[in-house]
C-alpha positions in Angstrom: -1.7 26.4 21.1 -3.6 29.6 20.2 -3.9 30.6 23.8 -0.1 30.4 24.3 0.3 32.7 21.2 -2.1 35.2 22.8 -0.2 34.9 26.0 3.0 36.0 24.3 1.2 39.0 22.7 -0.5 39.8 26.0 2.6 41.1 27.8 1.1 44.6 27.6 -2.3 43.9 29.0 -3.0 45.8 32.3 -4.9 43.0 34.0 -6.3 39.5 33.7 -9.7 40.7 32.6 -8.3 42.3 29.5 -6.4 39.2 28.7 -9.6 37.1 29.1 -11.4 39.5 26.8 -8.7 39.0 24.2 -9.1 35.3 24.4 -12.9 35.6 24.0 -12.4 37.9 21.0 -9.8 35.9 19.2 -10.9 32.4 19.9 -14.7 33.1 20.2 -15.0 34.2 16.6 -16.5 37.6 17.6 -17.0 40.2 15.0 -15.7 43.8 15.4 -18.8 45.3 13.9 -22.0 45.7 15.9 -25.2 43.8 15.0 -27.1 45.4 12.1 -24.0 47.2 10.7 -23.6 46.6 7.0 -20.1 46.7 5.5 
């Protein structure tokens, strides 16, 4: 699963909150750019 793949990459995260943020970012479809920013 995609979370398992993130778990393998997450070996360097300092704590569980950073790992949770990575899950939200990668699986939540979040955009790196702030709202109103044009590319």
